[in-house]
TORKE-489762 format. One record per residue (C-alpha): y, x, z. Coordinates in nm, 3 decimals. Layout:
<atoms>
ATOM        c2        c1        c3
ATOM         Y         X         Z
...
</atoms>
This chain:
<atoms>
ATOM        c2        c1        c3
ATOM    -1.021    -0.934     0.211
ATOM    -1.363    -0.875     0.404
ATOM    -1.366    -0.704     0.732
ATOM    -1.652    -0.451     0.749
ATOM    -1.858    -0.518     1.070
ATOM    -1.842    -0.293     1.356
ATOM    -2.177    -0.115     1.351
ATOM    -2.326     0.014     1.753
ATOM    -2.642     0.125     1.982
ATOM    -2.794    -0.115     2.210
ATOM    -2.753     0.096     2.544
ATOM    -2.910    -0.201     2.723
ATOM    -3.037    -0.525     2.787
ATOM    -2.955    -0.756     3.077
ATOM    -3.074    -1.145     3.096
ATOM    -2.917    -1.272     2.748
ATOM    -2.602    -0.992     2.735
ATOM    -2.603    -0.619     2.519
ATOM    -2.421    -0.352     2.648
ATOM    -2.349    -0.197     2.231
ATOM    -2.222     0.179     2.237
ATOM    -1.985     0.126     1.915
ATOM    -2.025     0.446     1.644
ATOM    -1.695     0.537     1.681
ATOM    -1.404     0.411     1.977
ATOM    -1.166     0.140     1.920
ATOM    -0.862     0.075     2.020
ATOM    -0.999     0.345     2.331
ATOM    -1.291     0.104     2.388
ATOM    -1.660     0.262     2.320
ATOM    -1.863    -0.041     2.424
ATOM    -1.908    -0.382     2.461
ATOM    -2.065    -0.650     2.603
ATOM    -2.235    -0.880     2.323
ATOM    -2.448    -1.208     2.319
ATOM    -2.653    -1.265     2.049
ATOM    -2.501    -1.524     1.765
ATOM    -2.755    -1.873     1.750
ATOM    -2.836    -1.771     1.429
ATOM    -3.053    -1.463     1.500
ATOM    -3.235    -1.736     1.789
ATOM    -3.293    -1.951     1.506
ATOM    -3.469    -1.718     1.292
ATOM    -3.665    -1.568     1.583
ATOM    -3.473    -1.256     1.558
ATOM    -3.504    -1.016     1.884
ATOM    -3.255    -0.777     1.989
ATOM    -3.408    -0.464     2.192
ATOM    -3.270    -0.099     2.335
ATOM    -3.242     0.105     2.075
ATOM    -3.138    -0.114     1.766
ATOM    -2.857    -0.049     1.553
ATOM    -2.662    -0.414     1.553
ATOM    -2.372    -0.562     1.335
ATOM    -2.082    -0.660     1.579
ATOM    -1.841    -0.947     1.481
ATOM    -1.550    -1.113     1.616
ATOM    -1.414    -0.808     1.923
ATOM    -1.236    -0.932     2.136
ATOM    -1.077    -0.563     2.227
ATOM    -0.857    -0.741     2.514
ATOM    -1.178    -0.885     2.686
ATOM    -1.445    -0.562     2.611
ATOM    -1.649    -0.884     2.410
ATOM    -1.819    -0.933     2.117
ATOM    -2.130    -1.113     1.933
ATOM    -2.425    -0.959     1.736
ATOM    -2.427    -1.098     1.399
ATOM    -2.739    -0.898     1.272
ATOM    -2.988    -0.601     1.355
ATOM    -3.065    -0.346     1.127
ATOM    -3.379    -0.242     0.997
ATOM    -3.558    -0.095     1.290
ATOM    -3.795     0.258     1.226
ATOM    -4.017     0.191     1.486
ATOM    -4.058    -0.058     1.825
ATOM    -4.238    -0.028     2.144
ATOM    -4.367    -0.371     2.348
ATOM    -4.402    -0.221     2.655
ATOM    -4.143    -0.098     2.733
ATOM    -3.946    -0.323     2.473
ATOM    -3.709    -0.059     2.273
ATOM    -3.710    -0.003     1.905
ATOM    -3.592     0.318     1.712
ATOM    -3.753     0.582     1.908
ATOM    -3.789     1.010     1.780
ATOM    -4.010     1.099     2.035
ATOM    -4.138     1.028     2.382
ATOM    -4.170     1.182     2.728
ATOM    -4.489     1.110     2.926
ATOM    -4.467     1.219     3.311
ATOM    -4.716     1.252     3.517
ATOM    -4.706     1.337     3.859
ATOM    -4.953     1.664     3.989
ATOM    -5.007     1.501     4.357
ATOM    -4.863     1.149     4.521
ATOM    -5.016     1.015     4.306
ATOM    -5.269     1.219     4.185
ATOM    -5.265     1.235     3.783
ATOM    -5.634     0.990     3.611
ATOM    -5.711     1.097     3.248
ATOM    -5.793     0.766     3.133
ATOM    -5.465     0.675     3.260
ATOM    -5.300     0.959     3.074
ATOM    -5.509     0.905     2.766
ATOM    -5.414     0.544     2.742
ATOM    -5.032     0.613     2.741
ATOM    -5.112     0.926     2.508
ATOM    -5.258     0.657     2.263
ATOM    -4.952     0.430     2.343
ATOM    -4.718     0.716     2.231
ATOM    -4.944     0.846     1.947
ATOM    -4.981     0.534     1.730
ATOM    -4.558     0.526     1.713
ATOM    -4.602     0.828     1.485
ATOM    -4.289     1.009     1.715
ATOM    -4.260     1.353     1.865
ATOM    -4.481     1.396     2.226
ATOM    -4.373     1.570     2.502
ATOM    -4.560     1.578     2.844
ATOM    -4.435     1.664     3.200
ATOM    -4.641     1.703     3.486
ATOM    -4.414     1.670     3.768
ATOM    -4.425     1.768     4.159
ATOM    -4.611     2.092     4.077
ATOM    -4.441     2.223     4.432
ATOM    -4.665     1.992     4.587
ATOM    -4.984     2.164     4.433
ATOM    -5.115     2.566     4.361
ATOM    -5.055     2.685     4.082
ATOM    -5.409     2.704     4.009
ATOM    -5.446     2.332     3.988
ATOM    -5.121     2.328     3.788
ATOM    -5.244     2.592     3.544
ATOM    -5.588     2.366     3.518
ATOM    -5.373     2.059     3.418
ATOM    -5.197     2.240     3.182
ATOM    -5.465     2.408     2.991
ATOM    -5.655     2.063     2.970
ATOM    -5.395     1.930     2.811
ATOM    -5.395     2.199     2.550
ATOM    -5.738     2.123     2.520
ATOM    -5.673     1.756     2.412
ATOM    -5.393     1.873     2.164
ATOM    -5.083     1.883     2.417
ATOM    -4.871     2.137     2.556
ATOM    -4.690     2.010     2.857
ATOM    -4.387     2.122     3.114
ATOM    -4.468     2.157     3.501
ATOM    -4.221     2.178     3.722
ATOM    -4.045     2.023     4.019
ATOM    -3.774     1.779     4.026
ATOM    -3.644     1.840     4.322
ATOM    -3.673     2.239     4.383
ATOM    -3.593     2.443     4.159
ATOM    -3.448     2.447     3.835
ATOM    -3.769     2.473     3.562
ATOM    -3.701     2.086     3.488
ATOM    -3.413     2.206     3.263
ATOM    -3.630     2.345     3.005
ATOM    -3.667     1.979     2.849
ATOM    -3.305     2.003     2.779
ATOM    -3.345     2.174     2.421
ATOM    -3.632     1.968     2.310
ATOM    -3.421     1.634     2.429
ATOM    -3.131     1.739     2.225
ATOM    -2.998     1.491     1.959
ATOM    -3.260     1.273     2.008
ATOM    -3.323     0.935     2.106
ATOM    -3.633     0.996     2.351
ATOM    -3.803     0.735     2.557
ATOM    -3.963     0.830     2.923
ATOM    -4.273     0.677     3.018
ATOM    -4.535     0.679     3.287
ATOM    -4.681     0.536     3.584
ATOM    -4.470     0.402     3.826
ATOM    -4.400     0.703     4.143
ATOM    -4.377     0.952     3.891
ATOM    -3.995     1.051     3.921
ATOM    -3.892     0.921     3.530
ATOM    -3.575     0.830     3.713
ATOM    -3.524     1.130     3.934
ATOM    -3.543     1.348     3.620
ATOM    -3.346     1.117     3.400
ATOM    -3.083     1.133     3.721
ATOM    -3.044     1.483     3.682
ATOM    -3.049     1.490     3.289
ATOM    -2.776     1.231     3.352
ATOM    -2.547     1.296     3.661
ATOM    -2.284     1.062     3.567
ATOM    -2.572     0.762     3.580
ATOM    -2.614     0.543     3.925
ATOM    -2.957     0.556     3.902
ATOM    -3.174     0.388     4.128
ATOM    -3.407     0.630     4.291
ATOM    -3.740     0.511     4.447
ATOM    -3.950     0.666     4.725
ATOM    -4.339     0.646     4.724
ATOM    -4.537     0.421     4.978
ATOM    -4.612     0.537     5.281
ATOM    -4.937     0.235     5.308
ATOM    -5.063     0.239     4.869
ATOM    -5.023     0.609     4.824
ATOM    -4.865     0.493     4.520
ATOM    -4.530     0.444     4.323
ATOM    -4.278     0.148     4.403
ATOM    -4.180    -0.038     4.111
ATOM    -3.733     0.066     4.089
ATOM    -3.624     0.053     3.752
ATOM    -3.625    -0.292     3.661
ATOM    -3.511    -0.295     3.242
ATOM    -3.509    -0.044     2.997
ATOM    -3.148     0.145     2.936
ATOM    -2.993     0.425     2.744
ATOM    -2.848     0.712     2.891
ATOM    -2.620     0.971     2.688
ATOM    -2.746     1.326     2.734
ATOM    -2.449     1.614     2.784
ATOM    -2.605     1.779     2.513
ATOM    -2.677     1.515     2.240
ATOM    -2.885     1.265     2.230
ATOM    -3.006     0.910     2.454
ATOM    -3.258     0.957     2.725
ATOM    -3.441     0.513     2.768
ATOM    -3.499     0.493     3.146
ATOM    -3.782     0.213     3.148
ATOM    -3.991     0.029     3.414
ATOM    -4.331     0.248     3.557
ATOM    -4.625     0.046     3.458
ATOM    -5.005     0.182     3.556
ATOM    -5.236     0.017     3.261
ATOM    -5.091     0.057     2.913
ATOM    -5.247    -0.201     2.725
ATOM    -5.451    -0.173     2.396
ATOM    -5.418    -0.506     2.184
ATOM    -5.214    -0.439     1.953
ATOM    -5.405    -0.119     1.840
ATOM    -5.692    -0.127     1.581
ATOM    -6.014     0.102     1.590
ATOM    -5.903     0.314     1.300
ATOM    -5.505     0.386     1.473
ATOM    -5.754     0.454     1.787
ATOM    -5.897     0.749     1.617
ATOM    -5.576     0.900     1.448
ATOM    -5.444     0.896     1.787
ATOM    -5.697     1.127     1.921
ATOM    -5.613     1.518     1.822
ATOM    -5.989     1.631     1.858
ATOM    -6.057     1.342     1.606
ATOM    -5.783     1.434     1.347
ATOM    -5.889     1.801     1.413
ATOM    -6.263     1.764     1.371
ATOM    -6.204     1.546     1.086
ATOM    -5.968     1.790     0.891
ATOM    -6.286     2.047     0.933
ATOM    -6.557     1.869     0.871
ATOM    -6.534     1.506     0.700
ATOM    -6.774     1.255     0.827
ATOM    -7.050     1.043     0.623
ATOM    -6.829     0.768     0.581
ATOM    -6.506     0.639     0.572
ATOM    -6.465     0.366     0.827
ATOM    -6.688     0.553     1.097
ATOM    -6.620     0.449     1.438
ATOM    -6.749     0.798     1.586
ATOM    -7.029     0.618     1.789
ATOM    -7.387     0.554     1.630
ATOM    -7.303     0.621     1.249
ATOM    -7.514     0.872     1.104
ATOM    -7.363     1.197     1.043
ATOM    -7.036     1.217     1.239
ATOM    -6.869     1.451     1.217
ATOM    -6.668     1.376     1.542
ATOM    -6.941     1.289     1.754
ATOM    -7.029     1.600     2.023
ATOM    -6.988     1.745     2.369
ATOM    -6.557     1.724     2.398
ATOM    -6.392     1.570     2.729
ATOM    -6.240     1.240     2.618
ATOM    -6.533     1.154     2.383
ATOM    -6.632     0.904     2.685
ATOM    -6.260     0.815     2.685
ATOM    -6.269     0.718     2.345
ATOM    -6.621     0.505     2.363
ATOM    -6.429     0.312     2.639
ATOM    -6.089     0.238     2.443
ATOM    -6.339     0.130     2.095
ATOM    -6.546    -0.096     2.319
ATOM    -6.213    -0.243     2.449
ATOM    -6.072    -0.336     2.115
ATOM    -6.413    -0.413     1.896
ATOM    -6.430    -0.668     2.222
ATOM    -6.117    -0.828     2.151
ATOM    -6.148    -0.822     1.827
ATOM    -6.480    -0.942     1.721
ATOM    -6.545    -1.178     2.017
ATOM    -6.246    -1.238     2.227
ATOM    -6.356    -1.092     2.502
ATOM    -6.170    -1.121     2.793
ATOM    -6.121    -0.756     2.922
ATOM    -5.931    -0.818     3.235
ATOM    -6.033    -0.694     3.548
ATOM    -6.270    -0.940     3.751
ATOM    -6.213    -0.654     4.052
ATOM    -5.915    -0.509     4.242
ATOM    -5.861    -0.179     4.388
ATOM    -5.794    -0.241     4.762
ATOM    -5.650     0.047     4.987
ATOM    -5.671     0.069     5.352
ATOM    -5.431     0.224     5.572
ATOM    -5.620     0.579     5.577
ATOM    -5.553     0.595     5.200
ATOM    -5.923     0.527     5.142
ATOM    -5.986     0.299     4.813
ATOM    -6.278     0.000     4.738
ATOM    -6.350    -0.229     4.509
ATOM    -6.297    -0.604     4.595
ATOM    -6.431    -0.835     4.373
ATOM    -6.119    -1.112     4.214
ATOM    -6.191    -1.478     4.280
ATOM    -6.182    -1.725     4.035
ATOM    -5.830    -1.914     4.073
ATOM    -5.953    -2.250     3.922
ATOM    -6.245    -2.270     4.163
ATOM    -6.126    -2.119     4.487
ATOM    -5.750    -2.157     4.452
ATOM    -5.596    -2.478     4.687
ATOM    -5.425    -2.779     4.523
ATOM    -5.076    -2.779     4.610
ATOM    -4.960    -3.073     4.825
ATOM    -4.768    -3.207     4.544
ATOM    -5.067    -3.202     4.341
ATOM    -5.275    -3.382     4.579
ATOM    -5.051    -3.660     4.599
ATOM    -4.989    -3.698     4.267
ATOM    -5.392    -3.804     4.210
ATOM    -5.475    -4.174     4.140
ATOM    -5.689    -4.277     4.431
ATOM    -5.956    -4.436     4.231
ATOM    -6.103    -4.791     4.293
ATOM    -6.446    -4.836     4.503
ATOM    -6.601    -5.142     4.355
ATOM    -6.586    -5.381     4.090
ATOM    -6.497    -5.647     4.314
ATOM    -6.188    -5.477     4.393
ATOM    -6.110    -5.415     4.015
ATOM    -6.185    -5.812     3.946
ATOM    -5.907    -5.924     4.212
ATOM    -5.656    -5.694     4.078
</atoms>
């Protein structure tokens, strides 16, 4: 008699262990601590948070099991590593740290490529004036996005997110220090979620979330807390996907198509997209980055870093070439062979 495998949702991944929430409880147990079967490892099958998996050989007494198969994914986000996302909640702070249009655009592009719903939240509204909050909300609306402005520490405006989050798998993304973990702590008060403070010296968020984890919502659905990162990568995006990731381009293309189907909206004649709209220079910057990687393999890594002094002022400092300026370790120095100086010494040997 063949026993049907158990189905479950991978809620968290830590080291080589996976916390799998079962589709339905068995013997009063709704979650198992699982490992990945060696067969999956041999074929290179990774298991991500958000994956629906088959669990075999359950040990109900020890509440353990083994993942034997990964069901097909709806989509996959590389950074943070999570699968089967239904919508993305992008959080940006109105102050401390201040919002940056290019940084926000790169996050929006990453979410657009997934082809899911996008929610935008502007946190720390209590630290700025109503006029500044309205300015940013109007600015985002001109980009093609509606936004929610709220404070997590003051008032109850964040509760407006409960309805759009219900019964969906939502991943929260954004720079460090914007309040991702604090918001999830309000949405899931029973969870033990670490919350960090803004660095007084660097005036930036500190990394408090170390791994991706799904938390159940009281209204149904799941929300994922993710580690913060300040510069999303665009390596896996094609120039065509980049253009479709801008609502402004989609709107202009629908009204009047360009002369060429493969128009890059840069220097092509009779382009309906090229024009005076706010994020067009940001689009060109991202396009140049993608084409440099694709066509020439150019290293687009930054050659300078931003340094912040004790007064909060920022300035650029060039990065040194580690192969040229880095000192060799003592171990490497001892391993270096001492060359022979003269032919006579060679002959003596």
